N, C-alpha and C positions, 0 to 999 in steps of 0.2 A: 610465439612459438614455444614448443616444449624444449627446455634446456637439459633437464635431468630427470631420471626416473629411478626411484629407490624402491625395491620390493623386498619384504622380509616375511618369511614363513607363509608364502602364498602358493598353494597347490604343490608344485614340484620345486619351487624356488625357496632356498633358505635365506640367502642374502645376495641381492643382485643390484648393481649400480650401473646405470647406462647414461652416458652423455650423448645428446643429440645436437646436430648442427642444422643450419638452414639448408634449403635445397631439397634434393631427393635422396632419401636413405632407404636401403633395402635391408630387410631382415630375412636371412636365409638359414638353412639348416635342414637336417634330415626330418622326415615326417615323424611327428611325436616328440621332437626335441624340446618343445615348449614355446614355440613362437606365438601361438595363439594364447598361451598363458600370459605372456607379456601384454597382449592386447586386452585380455580379460582384467588384468591388474589395472591397466590404465582406465578401462571402463569403470572399474570400481571407484577409483579416485576421482572420477568425473561425475559421480552421483548415481550410477546405474545400480540395479538390484544386486545384492550380495547374498551369499549363503554360507553358513558355518562350515560347509564342506570345502570351502575355499581355503580354510586354515590347513596348513601343512600337518600331516599326521604326526602326532607326538608333541605338538605345540598347542598353547592355549589361546593364542591370538595371532593375527596377521596384520601387517601394516604396509600401506603403499603411500609414497610421497612423490608428488610431481611438481617440478618447478617450471614456471612459464615466464617468458618475457612477453609483456602485453603491449601491443602497438598503441601509440598515442591516438586519441580520437576514435578508437575501435569500440564496438559494442561491449566488449569485456571491460575495457577501461572505464566506460561510463557506468557499467553495472557495479564495479568495485567501488567507484566513488559514491554511487547512490547508497550502497550498503555500508559506507564508511570503513571499507576494508582495504583501501588503496595504500600501497607502500612503494618505496623506491629501493632499487638495489644499490650497490656501491657505485655503480656508474651513473646513477641518476635516472635509470629507466624504470618504467612501471614493472612491478614484479607481482606474481601471484604464486604462492606456494600452497598447494592443496594436499591434505593428508587425511587418509581414511584408515581407521583402526577397526578391525573386525574381531569381536569377542566370541568365545566358545559357545555362548548362549544364542548366537546368531544375530545379535544386535551389533550396531556399529556406532562409532563417533566420527564426526566430520569436523575439519578445521580448515581455515583459510588464513594465511599469514599469522599463524599461532592463535587465532581467535576461533572459539567453538561456534559452529554454524549448523543450522538444520541441513539435513541431506537434500531437501528440496532446493535450498539455496546453492548447495554444491552442484546440483544438477543444472540449475540456471547458468552458473558460471561455466560448467563443463560444456554446455551447448554453445556458449559464446566463444569458447576457446578452441574447441576441436569439432571435427566432423568425421565420425567413424563409419566406414562402409564395410560391413562384414556380412557373409551369407545369411547368418541367423540373427543379425543385430541391426539390420539396415531399416529399421522401422521409421526413422526420421524422414527418409526419402518418400515414404508413403503418406506422410502427413500433409494434408491440403494447405495448412498454414505455411509449412516449409516450401511447398511447391509454389505458392503465391510469392513468397520471398525471393525465390530463384528468378521467377519471371520479372518481378519488379526491379530486382538488382540488375538484371540483364537489360531491361528497358531503359533504365537511367532517368525516369521521369520523377526525380526526387521532389522537385518543386510542387508538382501536382499532388503527389502523395502527402506532402506536408500540409498542403492547403486542405485536402480531404480530412486529415486528422484534426486540423484547427477548426474547421466547420463542424465536424462531428462533436468536438468538445464544446463548442459554443451552443450547439443544439442541445446536447445532453445537460449542460448546466442550466439552460433556460427551461428545459422540460422538467427537470427536478424541482426548480423553483416554482413552476406553475403547479405541479402536483402538490407541493407543500401548501401553497396558498389556497388551492381549491379544497384541500382537506380541511384547512382551518375554517373556511367559509361554510362547509357543510356539516361540521361537527355539531349535532344536536340543535340545529337552528340557532347557532351561537349569536348571530347578529340580532335576531328577533328577541332572544332572551335578554340581551344587554339593553336593547331599546326599552323593553318592558320594565326592567329594573331601574333604568334612568327615569322613566316616567313616574314610577313609584316615589322616587326621591323628590322629583320636582313637584308632584302633587302634595307631598308633605311640607313643602316650603320651609325647609330647614335653614337656619342661619347659624353662624358661628356664635353670635351673641346669645342666642337662645340656648344652644347646647351648653354654653359655659354657665348659665344662670338658672335654668329651669328646675334642676333637681334641688338646688338651694331654695328657690322661691316656693316650690311645692312643699318642701319640708317645713318652712316657716308658716305657711298658710294652714297646713294641716295641723299644726300645733298652736294656732292663734289663741284658742281658749286658755290653754295652759299658760301661755306667755302673758296673756292679760291678767290672769289670776296672780301670777308671780309679781307682776308690776303693781297690782293693787295692794298686795301685801307689803311691798317695798315702800309704796307711797304712804301707807298707813303708819308704818314704823317711823319713816322720816318725818311725817306730820307731827307725831308725838314729840320727837326730839326737837323739832324746830319750835314748837310751842313753849318748850322749857328753856331754851337758850336766852331769849330776851330777859326773862325774869332773873336768870342766873347772872347775866351781865349787870343788871340794875342793882342786884344785891351786892355785887363786888364793888360797885362804885359808891354805894351808901354805907358800907361796912368798914369805915376807916379804922375803927378800933381793932377789928380782927385782922384785916390785911391792909397795911398801909399802902395807899395808892402810889407813893413815890418810890416804893421798892422796885428794882428792875424786874424781879421775878413776877411781881403783880402785873406790871405792864406787859410782860411777855405772855402771861396767862390770858389776860384780856384780849391781846392780839390774836392768839390762837383760837380762842372761843369765837371771836368775830369771823375769822377765816372759816371755822367749822360751820358757822351759820350760813355763810355764803355757799360753801361746798355742798352742804346738805340741801340747800334750796335748789342748787343747780341739779343735783342728783334727782331730786323729786320731779323737777321739770323734765329731765330725760326719761324717767320712768313713765311719766304721763304721756310723753311723745310716743314711746314704744307701744304703750297700751292703746293709744289712739290709732297708730299705724297697723296694729294687729287686730283691727276690728274684723269680725267674722264676715267672709265674702264667699258664700256657697257657690255662686256662679263661677267666680274666678277659680275656685278650687276644683270644680268639675272640669273647667277648661284645661287646667294644668294636668289633671288626672288623664284626660283624653290625649293631650299632647305627649305626655310622658309614656303612655301606653303605645302610641304610634312609634315613638323613637325606640322604645325597647323591642318592639316587634321587628323593626328594620334591623336593629343591631343583632338580634338573634338570627334573623334570616341570613345575614351576611357574615355572621360569626366574628363580629368586631365589637369593641366597647362603644358606648354612645359617643364618647369623645372622638372616635375615629370615623364617624359616619360621613363627614364631609370628605375625608381622605378617600374613603371607599367610593363615594360619588364621583370624585375627580378621576379616580382610576378607571371606573366604568366608562366615563366620557372619553378618556384617552384610548381605551380598548376599542370603543365604537369608531373613533376617528381612524385608528389604525386599520381596522377591518374595512371601513368604507374606502380608505385610500387603497387598500389591497385590491379592491374590486377594480380600481383604475389601473393598478399595477398588473392585474391579470390580463386586462385588455391589451396593455402595452406588451406584456410578455408573449401573449398569443400572437400578436403581430410580428414580434421578433422571431418566434419559432417558424412562422409561415415563411418569412423572408429568408431565414437561414436554410430551411429545407429546399427552397427554390434554388438558392445558390449552391447548395450541396448537390442537388440533382444535376445542375449544369456542369459542375466540376467533375462529378462522378461519370457523366457521359463523356467528358473529355478524357478522363482516365481510362474508360472502357475502350475508346478508340485507340489510345496509345497502346493499351495492352493487346488488343487484337493485332495491331501491326507488329508488335514485338513477338507475339505468340506465333505468328506465321513464319517469321524469319527463324526463330529459335527451333520450331518444329522441323523445319527443313534441314537445319544444320545438325540437329541431334539424330535425325533419321539417317543422314549420310554417315555420321560417325558410327552408328549402330551397325550399319552394313559393312563397315571396315573392321568391326570387332567380331567377326565370325557370326554375324546375324544377317545373312544375305537378303532376307525378306523383311528385315526390321523396318518398322514404321512408327513414328512418334508424333503425337499431336498434343499441344497445350490447348485444352478445351476451356472455353469461357461460357458460363451460364449466368444470366443476370437475375437477381432476386425479383420475384414479382412484387414483393413488398418493398416500397422505396423508402422505408424508414432508414434514416442515416445510420451507417455502420463505420467503424474506425478505419476500414481499409477499402471503402467504396462499396459498390453494389454488385460485384462480380464474384462468382464461385469458380475457382480455378482448380482444375484437376489435370493430372498427367495421364493421357491415354496412350496405350502402346499395343502393337501386334508384332509377334515374332514369326508368325507362320502365314503364308499367302492365303490360306483358306479360312482364316479367322479374322473377324472384324476388330477394329480398335476397341479397346475396353480399358477400364480403370487399371492403372499399373499394379495396384494391390491384388488384383484378381487373376492376372494372366501370366505372370512371370515367375520363374524359379529363382532360387537364391543366387545361383551363378549368373543367370541372365540379369538379375537385378543389379549385381555388382558391376557388370559391364555397362548396363544402361546408365548407372550412376556415374561411371567413368566418362561415358559419352556426354552426359549432362555437365559434369564438372569441367571437362575439356573445353566446352563451349561457353561456360559461364565463370570460370575461375577468375578472370581479370576483374569481374564485377562483384565477386563474393567478398564477404567481410570476415569469414572464419579464418584465423591465421594458420591453423594446422589441420591437414586432412590425412586420414589414415585409411589405407585399403588392406583388407585381409584376403589374400589369395584372389585378387580380381582376375588373374590369368588362369584360374583353375579350369582344366579341361581343354585348354587351347594350346597351340604351339605354332611353330613355323612363322610365316609372315604375319599372322594375326598377333602373335606374341610381340613381334617388332612394333606393330601398330599400338598395342597396349603400352609398350614402353615409351613410344613417342608421345602418346597422350599424357602419360604420367609426367614426362619431362616438361610438356607444355604447361601442365597445371602447376608444377613446382616453380615456375617463373613468377608466380603470383602469391605463393604461400609455401610454408614448410610441408613436405609430403613424405610420409612414411608408409612403406608397403611391405607386406609379407609376401614373398614370392618363391615359387619353385622353378621359375623360368630363367634360364641363363641369359636370354635376350633382354629380359627386363632388368635383371641384376646388373648386367654389364653397362647398362645405360645410366645407372644411378651415380650420384656424386659420392655417396658413402655406402659401405656395406658392413652390416653387423652380423656376425656368425653366432647362431644360437645352437648350443650343444647340450646333450644330456649325458651326465657322467655318473658313475657309481662310486660313491665315497663311503667306504666301509660297507654297510648294508643299506645305505640310503641313496636313492636316486636324486640327483641335483641338476637343475638347469643352470647353465652358464651362458654368458653373452659377452662378446668383445668386438671392438672395432678392428677391421682387417686392414693390414698394410697392402700396398700395391701387389707385392709378391704373393701374399696370402689370398688376395682376391683372385688371382690367376688360378691358384690351386682349388679354391672353392667353386669357381665357375667351371673348372674342368670336371669336378665331381658332379655338378649340376647338369653337365652335358651328357652324363651317363657313363663316364669312365670308371671302371671298377677300381683302377689304380692310376695314379698320375703317370702319364707317359709324355714323351716329347711331343707327340702329335696332339694329345689332348690339351697340353699346355699351349701349343701353338694355336689351336682353335680358340682357346679361352683368350689368348692375347689378341687374336684377330677381332673377337667380339668387343673387347675393351678398347682397342684402337679405333674401331669403327664408331664406337660411342663417342670418343673424343673428337673425331672428325665431324 
């Protein structure tokens, strides 16, 4: 419920602070005092359209702040939690403080619990927190979605509705998955392309060992003549050296006069020359082996040329280096397996969709039957209430039409509209087409009176629902408002003393001249002040003993 409303520099208001209580509160005052300004300010802080003309003349901005106590497990509480905007007040209750600031350029800023939010979010919160019924602002009641919500809340078939939503979500998830898989299957003949690419790899008969050695083998074979010539040159040089070493060793052993053989240096020199002979001999053998292995092989070279060309072509085609060809092949095989499995998954998903749609239709049919039953009862009750509210020929019908297309929808397969007739010579027609603003407010009252105990909105506001009526009908309006207030906080702007007297609280709205500026004020009335205000509302030009007695009689009757 709304606990407090602060308004600054809004139309006729300079600075206004109003506390509200639970139950039924009346806003009363002379015509033009600013009662509707208060409702307009509240509408602004609930996310409705604003205009820079709403800023008080002489000021550069206006601000409206509304503080709400949010019932546990309510739609508003769930929405605040979803948006991570939930907070507790000092008493540990859920709290929502909305603030709207209007700038002189016509733009506005919106806040919830001190956090900046989009105006669209403010409007969502406002819809969950309040239900405003005004002659020129009651578009919500004309919304088919809102009408469906009223019927479903009245019917109380929550379990069936939840099942419908669950089945719809299952169907939607499966359908999205099927669409995605089918799209992947049909993109440019993807499966056939992958199969062709895999076949190219398999025809090439590529092995990891070949990939690792083919470029090296090809390079060696392509340069075999050069390698053989180099080896022949090495062998020739080594051959000359080897022919000289035996002679040198023999000379050293026979030249005792020159190099004494018993000297350590002589022995080391001979040892090194012997080792050199062995190393040179081994080097010559290695060079001969290399030359022999590098014998020219035109056929093998052609084979390697062809294989290398095949591998390079595949590598260019798939934009990978030769070393990653097998990685690409394995990736293609995995893709094909996945797509092939997807075909099986498509079959299974199609089966699930069919089964889910069957279950949805069955549950939707059950929901339709429950709605038809509730619609009949609700139509009769609202029609009776309309006739009590100065619409003697009023007739109301909750109309159900079933979609021809049985594609699952989140709220079933029914189109729900409110049809009404207020004249005996006119047929029932859509409520948006046939009622005036005043009639719509009273029809809304009749609807609320019959559905309030089932509704989820914690605060309901009526702006002059009793306009143009009086006498016993005004008493009936008051009784309806009182009945609604048992299930929610209810605030009403009224000019009817019968309605005002039946309220739990009464706030007087006045317009005063402060210097050269007109200012709207508002204050909660005491019991004695209520008597005086209701006396005025009864038409007394001045308060007299008889007018006060009449006012007291109305108030006492309300208490009884």
